[in-house]
N, C-alpha and C positions, 0 to 999 in steps of 0.2 A: 617571572616570565609571562609574556603575553602571546596569544595566538598570532600566527602569521608565518608564512613560508613562501619560498620561491619555487616555481615549477616551470620546467622547460615546456614551452608551448608549441614549438615547431622543430622540425629536423632540417638542418642545413647540409646540403650535399657538398662534400669537400673532395676536390679532385687532387690527389697526391701526385699525379703524373705531370701536372703543369709546373715546369721549372723556370718559367719565364719571370723576368723581373717586373714587379708592379710599380705603378706610380704612387705618389703620395695620396692622391685622391682616391685611387683604388684601395689602398690600405685603410684609409679613413672610412670608406664605404663598408669594408669587411668588418671593421671594429664595430660600427653602428649595427650592422646586421647581426653579429654574434651577441652583442650586448642586449639586443631587443628580443632574443630568442627565449627569454624566460620572463615570467610575470610574478608580481608579489600578491599573495592572497591574504587578506586580513581576516577572513572567516575560515576557521580550520576545524575539520572533523576531530572528535575526541571520543574516547571510550569511557563509559561511565564506570567508575570504580566503587562509588558508594553514594547513596541517596539519604540525606538527613531528613527524617520524619519525626522521630520521637525525641523530645528534649531530654528524656530520662535515660536514653541509651548511652553506653560508654563512648567517650570521645566526642560527644556532641559539642559543636562550637560554643564558646563562652564569651562573656563580656563582663565588665565591671559596672557596679552601680552603688549608690549610697543607700544604706538601709535607714530605718526610722531613727537610729541613734547617730546618724551622720558618718557611720563607718563604711569604708569601701569593702565590698564583698564580690566574689566571683559568682555569677549566675549564668544559666543557659541563655544564649543569644537567640531569642525567639524569632528574630528576623531571618534566621538561617533555616527555618523550616522550609523544606522543598529545595534547598540548595544541594549541590552535588560536588563530589570530587571526581576529577577526570584525569585522563592521560592523553595528551595531544598526540594524534596519530602521525604527524609529520615532524614535529619539533622535538619529540621526546622518544625515549626507548619504550618498548611495549611494557605496560604495567607501571611505568614510572609516574607517580602522582604529581599533579600540579599543586603547588602550595596554596594557590589562591582559590577561594570558593567561587563556584559558578552558579548564578541565579536564573530562574525562569525569565524569558525575555518579555513575557506578558503577565501582568498580575490578574488578568480576567479569564483567559482561556489557557489552561496549563495541562499538558500531558506529561505527567511525571514519568521519567524513564526508569527502566530496570537496570540492574547491574549487568554489564556486558553489552548493552545497546550503544549505538553511536548517535551522538548529537553534534550539531554544528555550534561552535563557540566563537563569539566575537566580543570585542571590547568597545564599550560606549561610556563616555563620561567617566573614564577611569575605573569601570566596573565590568566584570565578565558576565555574560549572559549566554544561555543555551536555548536552542530551538527544540521543537518536537523531535522524537526519535526518528532516525532515517528508516525508510521502508526497505530494509535490506532483504528480508525474507518474504515480503508480500503477505504478512500475517497481521492480524489485529491483536492477537494475544501477546506475542513477544517477537522481537526482532534482534535477538542477541547474536553476537559473533559466534562462529563455530568454536566448539570446545571451551565455551565460557559457561560458568555456573552462576545461577542467580543468587538472590539473597535468601531463598528458602520460603518466601511468602507466595509469590505468584509463580506457579509451576506449570510446565507444559502439560503434565498429566491432567491437571484439574481444568485446564482451559483449552485443550487441544481441539474440541469440537466447536469452539467459538470462532465464527468465520465472518468474512466481509459480507455485507448485504449485497445481494445481486442487484446491480443498478439498472435504472432506466434512463433514457436520454434526458439530459437537463437536470438530473437530481442533484441535490445538495445533501450529503449524508454525513452525520457525526456518529462515530462509533467508539465504544469503549472496549477494553480488553476482556470483559467478563460476559459478553453476550448481550449488551444493551446497545440501542441505536435510536437515532432520531433521523427520519428521512423526510425531507421537504421535496415532494415530487408532484406528479400531476396525474390526471385521469388518462384513460386509454387514448384520448384525442390530443394529449399534450397541450391542453388549453386551460383546464380548470385545476386549481391547486388541491393538494392534500398534505396532511401532516400526520406521520405515523410514528408513534413512540412505542418501542417494544423493549421488554426486559426478559431475558432468558430464551435460549434457542433450543431447549432440550426435549420437547415433547413429541417430535415427529421421528419415529423410529426409522422409517425408510430414509429420511433425509440424513439422520445420523449415520446410517450405514454407508451412504454415499460419501459422507465426509470422512469416515474412517478409511474408506478405500482410496480417496484422493485428498491429499492435504490442502489442495487449493480449491476444493469444491466449495462454492459460495453458499450462503444461507438465503433461503427464499422465505420471506415473511408470510405468516399466516395468522389471522385473527383467532383461529381456533387452536393452533398448535404452539404458538409462542406462549411463554409462561404468564406474562402479564402485558396487556396492550391498552393503549389509548389511540384510537384512530379517528381523525377528523377529516372528512371527505366532503366534496361539493358536487360530484357527478359520478358516483361510483356505487355499485351494488355490493353490499357486504354480506357474504353468505355465512352469517353467524349461526352456530349450532346452539340449540337450547335443549333442555331435558325433554325426553320423549313424551312424558306425561303432562307437560305444560301446554296449555291451550292459548298461549299468548298470541297476539296478532302477528301473523306471518305474511301479511300482504307485502307486495313489492315496495310500496312507499315507506314501510316501516324499516326497510333495510337499505334505504338510500337509492340513488339513481335518478335519472331524468331531471338533472339540475337541482335536486334536493340536497341540502347540506345535512350532514349526519355526524354525530359523535357517538362512538361505540367504546365502552369500557368492558374489558373481558379479563377475568383473573380468577384464581382459585377462591379468593375472598376479597370483598370490597367493603371498606369502612368509610363512612362520612361522619365527621365529628365537628360540631360547631361549639367552640369553647365558650364564647361569650353571648352570642345572639341566636340567630335562627337559620333554618334551612328551608328554602322555598322551592317548590316544584310546580310548574304551571304547564298546561298544554292546551292548544287550541282545539284538540279533539279528545283524545283518550289518555288516561294514565292507567297502565296495567301493572299490577303487582301479582306475581305468581311464584309459588314455591312448592316443591314436592312434599315437604314434611310439615313445616309450620310457618305461619306469619304472625309475629308478635307485635302488638302495639302497647307501649308502656310509657307511663308518665308518673314518676314518684310524687310529684307535688302539683299536678295540674289536672286537666280534663281532656277527655277524648270525645270529640264531636264528630258525628257522621252526618253527611248530607248538608248540614247547615252549621257554620261556626258559631252561631248564636242560639243553637237549639237548647231547649230546656226540657225536652221529653226524654226521660231516662230509659235505658234498656233494662228489661226485666232480667233479674238474676235468679237462676234456677234454685239454688240452695235456699236463699232467703224466701222465695215463693213457697217452696215445699214446707219450710218451717212455719210460715204463716198459715198455710192450709191445714197443717197438722194441729196447730193451736185452735184453728176455727172448728175442726172436727171435734176436738176435745170439749170446747166450749159448747158446741151444738149438742153433744151427747149429754153434757152435764145439765143443760137446760131442759132437755127432753125428759131426763130422769125426774127433774123437779115437777114438770107438768104431769107426768104419769103418777107421781106420788100424790098429787092433788086430786086427780080425778078417779084414781083406782079405788079408794075407800067408798066413795059414793056409789060406784058402779057395782060394788059387792051386793048391794041390796036390790039391784035390778035383775033383769032377766039374764038367762044364760047367753042370749044374743049379745048383750052389752059386754059380758065378760069375754066373749069370742072376739069382739071388735078390739078390745084392749089388747088381747093376745096377738091379734094380727098386726096392730099398730106397733107393738114391741118388736115383732119379727121384722116388720118393714124397716123400722129404725135400725135394727142390728144389721140387716142386709145392706142398707144404704151406707152405714158406717164402714162395714167390711169392704164394700166395693170401692169406696173412696180411699180407704187406707191401702188397699191393694194397688190402686193407681198411683198413690203417692210413693209406694215403695220403688217403683221404676217410672218416674213421671215422663209422659210423652212430650211434655213441653220443654224438656231439657234438650238443648242443642248439643250434639256430639262433635260439632266442628267450630262453633263460635263460643268464646268464653269471655267473661268480664271479671275484673278484680274487685277488691273491697273498696268501700268508700274512703275518702280521705280522713273523715272523722273517726273511722274505725281502725286506722292504721296505728301500729305501735312504733313505726319508724319515724325518726325525727326528719320531717320533710324538708326542713330548711337546710340540712346538711347531707341528705341522702345521696344526692347526685355527686357532689364534690368529693365525698369521702370514698367513692368507689372507683377503681380502675374500670375502663370500659369492658375488659374481659370478664370482670366479676359481675 
């Protein structure tokens, strides 16, 4: 069976009180009029009964193919992924399945329907195709018929607060069922373009309350309240919220506006990962890096250069400096003992004044040593905010495999 049905397109007034005899031409005109009162439709609405997604699920369409031994075996028909089973709304009884599979009409942009939704079905080149689900309920999460149950995956309970994006004149908006959207719009003057990609609509409690009160209440995008966003604007000020303790540049031009183009990424966590080569960041003016807790710079097998990529001036490391100074003090003390041991016997034959000088020298040496050791116990030259790691030749890590052997979370 193929989709297609006839539908009465107009109502013809029939006067039963007229008992006059009609001519042949009048009879012919009436026949033509009645015959043209319905039209044939090749596109027919259909209810979705099942959507084939997982080749391992029971009943998935199969095909035959030869294995490596040349034997014919039955295998899942992977071309059927995304196909559906439908019941034609005009040509079949409610719930009666159509035996022929129906495939997405486009291989590039596909809105997979849910069980109980309505799609238009048409035949082309001997194959049946379906369109996007009809907007029966005015919702983006589901448009099922009344009293129809879904497949248990996409539920109204989990998606009820996902709403249509509030539009502006001239917008082109692509929306998903789960609270994601791509809006191609304009600035307040409807002249300069913007592109706003958002994922997750759930962080604005006041907005969620309005949605719970009215099932048609739309979603108003917000760079601060949507769960993850990428906004690209050309003439628009973006009021991005940053942590209160961050002193990053908050000037007007850093937030867009006045014909300045701007890209803003806002999310709970952001990761940039370059698998093979490099990440470059350039700025005509400033690059600001700010964090409330930590800023870490790490390279398992390379160098960290500040101010000059060709710099050869190393940063002082506090622990190593402390160790060096401790060794210096010990060596200094050892040499002083040797000096005293040389001059002390000769001074014993001298006056009491010479002996007093030796005693004072020994006291001064001990005082200097104690003063230096006390300063080394809590060195003032240690930074409590900037730290540097061990040198490459001191590492016990295999630097040739350290990066590839770790997940980024580790």
